[in-house]
C-alpha positions in Angstrom: -0.1 0.1 -0.2 1.3 3.3 -0.9 2.4 6.2 1.7 -0.3 8.3 0.3 -3.0 5.9 1.4 -1.7 5.9 5.1 -3.5 8.6 7.1 -1.1 10.2 9.8 -4.0 9.5 12.2 -7.6 8.3 12.6 -9.4 11.1 10.8 -13.0 10.4 12.4 -13.0 13.4 14.7 -11.5 15.7 11.7 -14.2 14.8 9.5 -16.9 15.2 12.3 -15.6 18.7 12.9 -16.1 19.5 9.4 -19.9 18.4 9.5 -20.6 20.1 12.4 -18.9 23.3 11.4 -21.2 23.3 8.3 -24.4 22.3 10.2 -24.4 18.5 8.5 -23.9 16.3 11.6 -27.7 15.7 12.2 -28.4 15.1 8.3 -25.4 13.0 8.0 -26.8 10.8 11.0 -30.1 10.4 9.4 -28.6 9.2 6.2 -26.7 6.6 7.9 -29.6 5.4 10.0 -31.5 5.4 7.1 -28.7 3.2 5.1 -28.6 0.8 8.0 -32.4 0.5 8.4 -32.9 -0.4 4.6 -30.2 -2.8 4.8 -31.5 -4.8 8.0 -35.0 -4.9 6.2 -33.6 -6.7 3.4 -32.8 -10.2 5.3 -36.4 -9.9 6.8 -38.1 -9.4 3.2 -35.8 -12.3 2.0 -37.7 -14.8 4.1 -40.6 -14.3 1.6 -38.5 -15.2 -1.4 -38.0 -19.0 -2.6 -34.3 -18.1 -2.8 -34.2 -16.6 0.9 -33.1 -18.4 4.4 -34.7 -21.6 4.8 -35.0 -23.6 8.1 -35.3 -22.4 11.7 -31.4 -21.3 12.1 -31.5 -19.4 8.7 -34.8 -17.6 9.8 -33.5 -16.9 13.3 -30.4 -15.3 12.1 -32.3 -13.3 9.2 -34.4 -11.6 12.4 -31.3 -11.5 14.5 -29.5 -9.2 11.4 -32.9 -7.4 11.1 -32.7 -6.4 14.7 -29.3 -5.6 15.0 -29.6 -3.0 12.3 -32.6 -1.4 13.6 -30.9 -0.9 17.0 -28.1 0.6 15.2 -30.0 3.0 13.0 -32.0 4.0 16.4 -28.6 4.8 17.9 -27.7 6.9 14.8 -31.0 8.9 15.4 -30.1 10.2 18.8 -29.1 13.9 19.1 -25.5 13.3 20.1 -23.0 12.3 17.4 -21.6 8.7 18.1 -18.0 8.3 19.5 -15.3 7.1 17.4 -15.4 3.8 19.4 -19.2 4.0 18.8 -18.9 4.0 15.0 -16.1 1.4 14.8 -18.4 -1.0 16.6 -21.2 -0.2 14.3 -18.7 -1.0 11.4 -17.8 -4.4 13.2 -21.2 -5.5 13.8 -22.5 -4.4 10.5 -19.8 -6.4 8.5 -20.9 -9.5 10.5 -24.4 -8.7 9.9 -23.7 -8.2 5.9 -21.7 -11.6 6.0 -24.5 -13.4 7.8 -27.3 -11.8 5.5 -25.3 -12.8 2.4 -24.5 -16.6 3.5 -28.2 -17.5 4.8 -30.0 -17.5 1.5 -30.5 -20.9 -0.2 -29.3 -19.5 -3.4 -25.6 -18.5 -3.5 -26.5 -15.9 -6.5 -28.5 -14.3 -4.1 -25.7 -14.0 -1.4 -23.2 -12.4 -4.0 -26.0 -10.0 -5.0 -26.2 -8.9 -1.3 -22.6 -8.8 -1.0 -22.4 -5.7 -2.9 -23.6 -4.3 0.3 -20.0 -4.4 1.5 -19.1 -1.2 -0.7 -21.5 0.7 1.6 -19.4 -0.2 4.4 -16.1 0.2 2.6 -17.1 4.0 1.7 -18.1 4.6 5.3 -15.0 3.1 6.7 -12.6 4.9 4.2 -14.2 8.4 5.1 -14.3 8.1 8.9 -11.8 5.3 10.0 -8.3 3.6 9.6 -7.6 1.6 7.0 -6.8 -1.5 9.4 -10.7 -1.2 10.0 -11.4 -1.4 6.4 -8.8 -4.2 6.2 -11.0 -6.1 8.8 -14.2 -5.4 6.5 -12.4 -6.6 3.4 -11.1 -9.8 5.1 -14.7 -10.4 6.2 -16.0 -9.6 2.9 -13.4 -11.8 0.7 -14.1 -14.9 2.9 -18.0 -14.5 2.7 -17.2 -14.2 -1.3 -14.9 -17.0 -1.1 -17.7 -19.3 0.5 -20.5 -18.5 -2.0 -18.2 -18.9 -4.9 -17.4 -22.3 -3.6 -21.3 -23.0 -3.5 -21.6 -21.5 -6.9 -19.1 -22.8 -8.8 -20.5 -26.6 -9.2 -23.4 -24.7 -11.0 -21.8 -22.2 -12.9 -18.1 -21.6 -12.5 -17.9 -18.4 -14.9 -20.7 -16.6 -13.0 -19.1 -17.5 -9.9 -15.7 -15.9 -10.6 -17.1 -12.9 -12.6 -19.7 -12.2 -9.6 -16.7 -12.1 -7.2 -14.5 -10.1 -9.4 -17.6 -7.6 -9.8 -18.4 -7.1 -5.9 -14.3 -6.8 -5.3 -14.2 -4.1 -7.9 -17.2 -2.1 -6.6 -15.7 -2.3 -3.2 -12.2 -1.1 -4.2 -13.8 1.6 -6.4 -16.0 2.8 -3.7 -13.1 3.2 -1.2 -10.8 4.9 -3.7 -13.2 7.7 -4.6 -14.1 8.1 -1.0 -10.4 8.6 -0.3 -10.1 11.1 -3.0 -12.6 12.9 -1.9 -11.3 12.8 1.7 -7.9 14.2 0.2 -9.5 16.9 -1.5 -11.3 18.5 1.2 -8.6 18.0 3.6 -6.1 20.2 1.9 -3.2 20.9 4.0 -5.1 21.1 7.1 -3.9 18.7 10.0 -6.7 16.7 11.6 -5.6 17.6 15.0 -5.9 21.2 14.2 -9.8 21.3 14.4 -11.8 21.4 17.4 -14.3 18.5 17.0 -17.4 20.2 17.8 -17.3 23.4 15.6 -15.0 22.3 12.9 -12.7 25.7 13.8 -9.2 25.9 14.6 -8.2 25.0 18.2 -6.1 27.1 20.5 -2.8 25.9 19.2 -4.0 25.9 15.7 -4.9 29.8 16.0 -1.4 30.7 17.4 0.2 28.9 14.7 -2.1 30.6 11.8 -1.8 33.8 13.6 2.0 33.7 13.4 1.7 32.9 9.9 -0.6 36.1 9.4 1.9 38.0 11.2 4.7 37.2 9.0 2.9 39.1 6.4 3.3 42.1 8.2 5.6 43.7 6.2 2.9 44.4 3.3 1.6 47.7 2.4 -2.0 46.9 2.1 -2.6 45.5 5.3 -1.0 47.7 8.1 -2.8 46.6 11.2 -3.5 43.3 13.6 -7.2 43.0 14.3 -8.0 40.5 16.9 -11.5 39.9 18.1 -12.9 38.0 21.0 -16.4 36.7 20.7 -18.1 35.4 24.0 -21.9 33.7 23.7 -23.9 35.9 26.1 -25.8 33.7 28.7 -24.3 30.6 27.9 -24.3 29.1 31.2 -28.2 29.8 31.1 -28.4 28.0 27.8 -26.7 24.9 29.2 -29.0 25.4 32.3 -32.1 25.2 30.2 -31.3 23.1 27.3 -28.4 20.8 28.7 -25.5 19.6 26.8 -27.0 19.4 23.6 -28.6 23.1 23.9 -24.9 24.3 24.4 -23.4 22.4 21.6 -26.0 23.6 19.1 -25.3 27.3 20.4 -21.6 26.8 19.8 -22.0 25.2 16.3 -24.4 28.0 15.3 -21.9 30.7 16.4 -19.1 29.2 14.9 -20.9 28.5 11.4 -21.9 32.4 11.6 -18.4 33.4 12.2 -17.1 31.5 9.5 -19.4 33.0 6.9 -18.9 36.7 7.8 -15.2 37.1 7.8 -12.7 37.1 5.2 -11.2 33.8 3.5 -8.0 34.3 4.9 -8.9 35.3 8.5 -8.1 33.1 11.4 -11.1 31.9 13.2 -10.8 29.4 16.2 -13.1 28.1 18.9 -10.7 28.6 21.9 -12.7 27.6 24.7 -16.3 26.7 26.0 -18.1 29.8 25.0 -15.3 31.7 23.4 -14.4 32.1 19.9 -11.6 34.5 18.2 -11.0 36.1 15.1 -7.5 37.5 13.8 -7.1 39.5 10.6 -5.1 42.0 9.1 -6.6 45.6 8.2 -5.6 48.8 6.3 -7.1 51.0 9.0 -7.3 50.6 13.0 -11.2 50.8 12.2 -12.4 47.3 12.9 -15.8 48.1 13.7 -17.2 47.0 9.9 -15.8 43.5 10.9 -17.3 43.7 14.6 -20.9 44.7 13.0 -20.8 41.8 10.8 -20.1 39.4 13.4 -22.6 40.7 16.0 -25.2 40.5 12.9 -24.4 37.0 12.3 -24.4 35.8 15.8 -28.2 37.6 16.2 -29.2 35.9 13.1 -28.6 32.4 14.7 -31.6 30.2 14.9 -31.7 30.9 18.6 -31.1 34.8 17.9 -28.0 34.7 20.3 -26.1 37.6 21.1 -22.6 38.2 22.0 -19.9 40.0 24.1 -17.2 41.2 21.8 -13.6 42.2 22.8 -11.6 43.9 19.9 -7.9 44.9 19.8 -6.5 47.2 16.8 -2.6 47.6 16.7 0.0 48.4 13.9 1.9 45.6 12.6 5.2 47.5 11.8 6.2 47.8 15.4 5.5 44.0 15.8 8.1 43.2 13.0 11.0 41.7 15.1 9.2 40.2 18.0 8.2 36.7 18.6 4.8 35.8 17.1 3.4 33.9 20.1 4.4 36.8 22.8 2.6 39.1 20.6 -0.6 37.0 20.2 -0.8 36.3 24.1 -0.4 39.7 24.9 -3.2 40.9 22.2 -5.2 38.0 23.5 -5.1 39.0 26.8 -6.0 42.7 26.2 -9.0 41.4 23.9 -10.1 39.0 26.7 -10.3 42.1 29.4 -12.1 44.0 26.9 -14.8 41.4 26.2 -15.3 40.9 29.9 -15.9 44.9 30.3 -18.6 44.3 27.3 -20.0 41.6 29.5 -20.1 43.5 32.5 -21.9 46.4 30.8 -24.7 43.9 30.1 -23.4 42.2 27.1 -24.7 42.3 23.5 -21.9 45.2 23.0 -18.4 45.5 21.8 -15.5 47.1 23.4 -12.7 48.3 21.2 -9.0 48.8 22.5 -7.0 50.8 19.8 -3.3 50.9 19.9 -2.9 49.3 23.1 0.1 49.9 25.3 1.8 46.3 24.8 4.6 45.4 27.1 6.4 43.7 24.3 6.9 47.2 22.7 8.7 50.3 23.9 6.2 53.1 25.0 3.7 52.9 22.3 0.7 55.4 22.3 -2.7 53.7 23.3 -6.3 54.6 23.4 -9.7 52.9 23.7 -13.4 53.8 23.2 -16.9 52.0 23.4 
């Protein structure tokens, strides 16, 4: 297997974060549940077919497979996104269920037809899990195909060989297409740079990206660093009334709103439970257009949330020879203090700090305004 097929780590939570950040988790859960439920009904329906399972053992296994699939489908319809271990367990159980469903029909042709279902699992595992889990699914699928081919060979050897090759090709093609799609959407982002719930950068990634942003501070068109801290107003009240799910929905909504209202090269991160941060470079110290967009985006979320915002605008040129992490640390501290001032004033407002007196600099001028 080539190196490009080897993910540096399990990307389950990375793709989970992408789905969350785009508001697609619930829809994905419903799709997965629908596929599981539909596949689970097939063994039950096959009991009515002359080619379906016969005998008590075959019929019991068919009912058991349907029951397992229905239970897993209901699990995916719960409000909470499954953990990686739960997802992997569903893959293992689903693999075994498909194998059983393929082996219990009296006709090996019907079993080979059902074996095409392994392609669904191959696609899902390729998208969400490590290749070793895909290897397990393919090993079980291969063993199932061999048994079915042996049963069919005395009747039609050519059909047995061509059916096995076709099912194998469909599985490989499904995995290859999904892997290519994952590589396309991943770009150069590392899986460990994303916060799982919102799909935004985490704190460490924010520092790294902002340092890169500061590295372009010699440009003439962007001469000021703007850093914005956004805190969800009444977040503890939201979680108190709606529980963890309500808090998660609020954070995902705000994260999506912030991503949609900033420039494409701005850095947006979810750095703590109810705090988000934006870093960008401007041609002016006035960051009010950005803040207005941020507050409007947050207020237009489904729950009509509000936010307390702390903003720091500072010239880039004096920062040219300073360690980026030190600069970000101090600007973050000032912006956070400004955000707390906005909260104390009643929330749903912004506090601006323009050209603050950074301790990493030598006596710069400073001013502030509401």
